[in-house]
Structure formats: C-alpha cells, structure tokens
C-alpha positions as semicolon CSV with decimal commas, in nm:
position;residue;x (nm);y (nm);z (nm)
1;X;-2,121;-4,981;4,875
2;X;-2,180;-5,353;4,832
3;X;-1,960;-5,571;4,611
4;X;-2,254;-5,694;4,406
5;X;-2,518;-5,529;4,193
6;X;-2,813;-5,705;4,030
7;X;-2,900;-5,574;3,682
8;X;-3,268;-5,588;3,580
9;X;-3,387;-5,443;3,246
10;X;-3,748;-5,321;3,244
11;X;-3,991;-5,244;2,963
12;X;-4,362;-5,191;3,029
13;X;-4,379;-5,460;3,299
14;X;-4,410;-5,296;3,643
15;X;-4,591;-5,596;3,795
16;X;-4,314;-5,829;3,681
17;X;-4,052;-5,594;3,823
18;X;-4,220;-5,584;4,164
19;X;-4,242;-5,965;4,163
20;X;-3,870;-5,993;4,085
21;X;-3,766;-5,735;4,345
22;X;-3,975;-5,905;4,614
23;X;-3,795;-6,233;4,546
24;X;-3,456;-6,095;4,655
25;X;-3,419;-6,222;5,011
26;X;-3,380;-5,981;5,303
27;X;-3,042;-6,136;5,390
28;X;-2,897;-6,088;5,041
29;X;-2,630;-5,818;5,029
30;X;-2,665;-5,647;4,694
31;X;-2,762;-5,326;4,524
32;X;-3,004;-5,340;4,232
33;X;-3,001;-5,135;3,913
34;X;-3,325;-5,128;3,715
35;X;-3,277;-4,996;3,363
36;X;-3,604;-4,873;3,215
37;X;-3,587;-4,900;2,836
38;X;-3,812;-4,607;2,751
39;X;-4,138;-4,747;2,890
40;X;-4,443;-4,534;2,805
41;X;-4,742;-4,771;2,815
42;X;-4,663;-4,912;3,163
43;X;-4,381;-4,725;3,337
44;X;-4,218;-4,828;3,665
45;X;-4,422;-4,780;3,981
46;X;-4,134;-4,647;4,188
47;X;-4,303;-4,645;4,530
48;X;-4,431;-5,001;4,489
49;X;-4,090;-5,112;4,364
50;X;-3,912;-4,961;4,666
51;X;-4,163;-5,121;4,902
52;X;-4,104;-5,462;4,741
53;X;-3,725;-5,444;4,772
54;X;-3,610;-5,584;5,108
55;X;-3,245;-5,679;5,045
56;X;-2,949;-5,520;5,223
57;X;-2,856;-5,264;4,963
58;X;-2,976;-4,976;4,748
59;X;-3,236;-4,986;4,471
60;X;-3,142;-4,756;4,184
61;X;-3,309;-4,663;3,856
62;X;-3,163;-4,567;3,520
63;X;-3,426;-4,426;3,284
64;X;-3,348;-4,433;2,913
65;X;-3,531;-4,169;2,706
66;X;-3,642;-4,398;2,423
67;X;-3,686;-4,771;2,371
68;X;-3,390;-4,919;2,184
69;X;-3,407;-5,286;2,283
70;X;-3,268;-5,505;2,558
71;X;-2,911;-5,508;2,424
72;X;-2,887;-5,130;2,456
73;X;-3,058;-5,134;2,795
74;X;-2,818;-5,397;2,930
75;X;-2,513;-5,215;2,794
76;X;-2,632;-4,886;2,944
77;X;-2,659;-5,069;3,276
78;X;-2,315;-5,230;3,243
79;X;-2,155;-4,895;3,161
80;X;-2,325;-4,733;3,462
81;X;-2,212;-5,019;3,686
82;X;-1,853;-5,029;3,557
83;X;-1,812;-4,658;3,626
84;X;-1,907;-4,713;3,992
85;X;-1,663;-4,984;4,089
86;X;-1,884;-5,284;4,158
87;X;-1,688;-5,610;4,167
88;X;-1,969;-5,847;4,070
89;X;-2,275;-5,826;3,844
90;X;-2,573;-6,060;3,856
91;X;-2,870;-6,071;3,620
92;X;-3,244;-6,111;3,659
93;X;-3,535;-6,037;3,426
94;X;-3,873;-5,888;3,510
95;X;-4,113;-6,166;3,609
96;X;-3,835;-6,407;3,707
97;X;-3,770;-6,477;4,074
98;X;-3,459;-6,550;4,277
99;X;-3,469;-6,854;4,502
100;X;-3,353;-6,807;4,863
101;X;-2,980;-6,727;4,899
102;X;-2,922;-6,745;4,523
103;X;-2,685;-6,449;4,525
104;X;-2,502;-6,559;4,841
105;X;-2,441;-6,903;4,689
106;X;-2,294;-6,759;4,370
107;X;-2,077;-6,510;4,559
108;X;-1,944;-6,793;4,778
109;X;-1,863;-7,000;4,471
110;X;-1,676;-6,717;4,299
111;X;-1,487;-6,638;4,620
112;X;-1,373;-7,001;4,646
113;X;-1,291;-7,023;4,273
114;X;-1,098;-6,704;4,191
115;X;-1,012;-6,832;3,843
116;X;-1,381;-6,851;3,742
117;X;-1,512;-6,533;3,579
118;X;-1,876;-6,632;3,528
119;X;-2,107;-6,871;3,710
120;X;-2,463;-6,967;3,621
121;X;-2,712;-7,209;3,768
122;X;-3,021;-7,418;3,706
123;X;-3,373;-7,278;3,666
124;X;-3,725;-7,394;3,734
125;X;-3,934;-7,296;3,433
126;X;-4,285;-7,199;3,540
127;X;-4,599;-7,091;3,357
128;X;-4,759;-6,754;3,426
129;X;-4,965;-6,912;3,705
130;X;-4,642;-7,020;3,878
131;X;-4,673;-7,394;3,809
132;X;-4,341;-7,564;3,735
133;X;-4,317;-7,707;3,383
134;X;-3,960;-7,838;3,394
135;X;-3,615;-7,777;3,545
136;X;-3,326;-7,692;3,314
137;X;-2,970;-7,775;3,419
138;X;-2,664;-7,712;3,208
139;X;-2,318;-7,871;3,252
140;X;-2,121;-7,754;3,556
141;X;-1,761;-7,789;3,439
142;X;-1,580;-7,566;3,191
143;X;-1,494;-7,840;2,939
144;X;-1,854;-7,963;2,916
145;X;-1,982;-7,605;2,898
146;X;-1,747;-7,535;2,606
147;X;-1,886;-7,839;2,425
148;X;-2,247;-7,736;2,487
149;X;-2,182;-7,379;2,371
150;X;-2,124;-7,512;2,020
151;X;-2,496;-7,597;2,006
152;X;-2,655;-7,326;2,215
153;X;-2,594;-7,124;2,528
154;X;-2,495;-7,330;2,830
155;X;-2,614;-7,053;3,061
156;X;-2,958;-6,933;3,163
157;X;-2,919;-6,560;3,112
158;X;-3,106;-6,425;3,418
159;X;-2,932;-6,679;3,645
160;X;-2,571;-6,570;3,586
161;X;-2,321;-6,374;3,794
162;X;-1,989;-6,252;3,660
163;X;-1,687;-6,042;3,749
164;X;-1,709;-5,684;3,623
165;X;-1,336;-5,681;3,543
166;X;-1,387;-5,946;3,274
167;X;-1,580;-5,694;3,063
168;X;-1,252;-5,514;2,991
169;X;-1,158;-5,818;2,780
170;X;-1,496;-5,947;2,655
171;X;-1,658;-5,613;2,581
172;X;-2,028;-5,550;2,640
173;X;-2,325;-5,727;2,487
174;X;-2,280;-5,716;2,107
175;X;-2,542;-5,513;1,922
176;X;-2,524;-5,716;1,600
177;X;-2,663;-6,040;1,750
178;X;-3,025;-5,941;1,829
179;X;-3,213;-6,184;2,058
180;X;-2,889;-6,381;2,113
181;X;-2,677;-6,112;2,276
182;X;-2,628;-6,327;2,585
183;X;-2,510;-6,627;2,382
184;X;-2,258;-6,404;2,205
185;X;-2,123;-6,247;2,525
186;X;-2,105;-6,578;2,711
187;X;-1,928;-6,736;2,413
188;X;-1,660;-6,471;2,458
189;X;-1,644;-6,541;2,834
190;X;-1,606;-6,913;2,763
191;X;-1,334;-6,853;2,505
192;X;-1,127;-6,623;2,725
193;X;-1,191;-6,742;3,081
194;X;-1,290;-7,032;3,300
195;X;-1,666;-7,051;3,357
196;X;-1,899;-7,275;3,558
197;X;-2,260;-7,357;3,647
198;X;-2,401;-7,450;3,987
199;X;-2,636;-7,753;3,984
200;X;-2,871;-7,578;4,229
201;X;-3,187;-7,411;4,102
202;X;-3,111;-7,039;4,125
203;X;-3,427;-6,884;3,980
204;X;-3,784;-6,941;3,876
205;X;-3,797;-6,852;3,507
206;X;-4,137;-6,737;3,384
207;X;-4,238;-6,877;3,045
208;X;-4,375;-6,564;2,882
209;X;-4,545;-6,610;2,541
210;X;-4,430;-6,257;2,458
211;X;-4,071;-6,325;2,564
212;X;-3,778;-6,303;2,325
213;X;-3,730;-6,679;2,292
214;X;-4,085;-6,722;2,162
215;X;-4,178;-6,394;1,996
216;X;-3,844;-6,349;1,817
217;X;-3,756;-6,713;1,760
218;X;-3,640;-6,678;1,399
219;X;-3,429;-6,371;1,475
220;X;-3,278;-6,550;1,774
221;X;-3,189;-6,857;1,568
222;X;-3,039;-6,642;1,293
223;X;-2,824;-6,460;1,549
224;X;-2,732;-6,790;1,716
225;X;-2,607;-6,920;1,383
226;X;-2,400;-6,604;1,337
227;X;-2,239;-6,657;1,678
228;X;-2,165;-7,021;1,594
229;X;-2,002;-6,918;1,267
230;X;-1,791;-6,657;1,446
231;X;-1,652;-6,915;1,689
232;X;-1,642;-7,205;1,443
233;X;-1,324;-7,409;1,487
234;X;-1,418;-7,659;1,214
235;X;-1,457;-7,935;1,472
236;X;-1,729;-8,194;1,429
237;X;-1,912;-8,054;1,732
238;X;-1,911;-7,704;1,583
239;X;-2,040;-7,829;1,249
240;X;-2,313;-8,032;1,418
241;X;-2,414;-7,726;1,621
242;X;-2,451;-7,510;1,311
243;X;-2,643;-7,785;1,135
244;X;-2,880;-7,816;1,431
245;X;-2,952;-7,442;1,428
246;X;-3,013;-7,444;1,052
247;X;-3,258;-7,733;1,098
248;X;-3,444;-7,545;1,372
249;X;-3,482;-7,251;1,135
250;X;-3,672;-7,480;0,898
251;X;-3,903;-7,640;1,156
252;X;-4,218;-7,477;1,300
253;X;-4,193;-7,397;1,670
254;X;-4,504;-7,603;1,752
255;X;-4,325;-7,917;1,632
256;X;-4,002;-7,831;1,813
257;X;-4,193;-7,763;2,137
258;X;-4,376;-8,096;2,109
259;X;-4,053;-8,288;2,054
260;X;-3,884;-8,114;2,349
261;X;-4,182;-8,193;2,572
262;X;-4,161;-8,562;2,477
263;X;-3,788;-8,573;2,552
264;X;-3,833;-8,400;2,889
265;X;-4,111;-8,644;2,981
266;X;-3,880;-8,939;2,908
267;X;-3,605;-8,790;3,128
268;X;-3,844;-8,725;3,418
C-alpha cells in the first residue's frame, strides 16, 4: 500500500472525473479514492475512469446510496481512509487537474518539514475551455497564513495535502458550515498545528459557474462569517475580517467580480 491517497468527491460529473484522473502523472505514487455522492443523472463511467488513471497505485470507489452533499462525501472518504492506515491525504476536485509531480513535491516538502501537518500550493484558474484567467498564490509561512485566515481561507482546497494523524485532533469536516467546510477544517489545522503553502502552481482549477463558490455564494459567506466568529480573538485583524465578510454579503457578486478583476489586472 502506498503512503498517500488522493481523495476526489464525485457528483454527476464523469467527464470531469476522467479529466482529473488523467492528470495524475504516471510517476506519481498514490492511490485514489473516488467518493460518489449518490449520482443518478450522470454516474461514474468506471471503465473509462480506470483507463484514464495511470499513476502507480490503486483506483478505488466508494459509492454512497444517496446524495447528502460534499461535506458528507468528504467525511465518508476520510473515515474510509483513516481505517486503512494511509499516512497522507491529498485533495482534488472533479474537473481540476494536477500539474506534473504535484504530489511528489508536496510529499517531499512534508518529509523535510515533519512539524508541518498541512501543505497547500498555488493554482492556475482556468475557464471551461482551459484558458488561464489568473494565478492565485497564498502566503507560504505559518504566521502569514494565520493572518490571512482571519479574512478567508489561505488554502486552495483541492491543492492541499495533510497528515491523516492530524484528524485525530482536528476532527473531520464540520457539517454545520455548509459551503465553507474547508475553511472551517483548515482553521482548526492552523490553530493546532504548523501549516504551509508551496509557491509552485500545483493544480489547474476549473472555474465552474455551477461550482460552490458561485452557485452557493451567500451560503458560503454566511458559513465563513460563522467560522470567523468561532475563532475570533478580538484582534483588529479578526474584526476587519468579519467586517469584510459582512460587506461581501451586502454586495452583488457581479460588482465583487469586477473589482477583483481590476485588482488582478493591476497586479499583473
């Protein structure tokens, strides 16, 4: 059995799953667990998925009987993984793609930094045609990550890798923070352990108009605010972070997207 398993949740997106599996390089040493969250309209095409997977490891499937949402799917996967003794867990979402040696780079970093429990990386955000729109990099060092986490997550969810043993302390993804379950879990990682980000681009992140960040924006912001309140230390940074989230709840997404585009253009 390999040390590492890559966790991919799936729901009615077999083409995206095949694309993601095909992006895992043939030299990467990892197993993959695909958790199907009760797909009925477009279930997994198992033969095509197995043909797409070329890494040095096993491709496994966990089929949930009914759709209950990504938080439940991820936790079902984590429980399955924890019971089988894997040392490391990485994440990827259907439609997103690993860049070459992404997993090997993160394993090497964790091996050389035994005190780090979670490592993320940068991402190239692409449209559904594959054209890059922008690159997102978060702070690399723990102190700067802690500061950023007061505003929003300092990790790109499908680009992280973490030590399975840490889940004994952090718990699984919380079920009471819908659409911000990753922010909540990574806040707990950041509070309890040392964390880091690699500056390298680890994945291509597909901007999906039906994705959680766009289709459930208000729910995500509401959950983000709940996470910020939970970890509020009454510092100025924490108060500013909560104020920022409350402001975003009041603004239409079209305006926010336009402002972000202007700021990215100025940085480019």
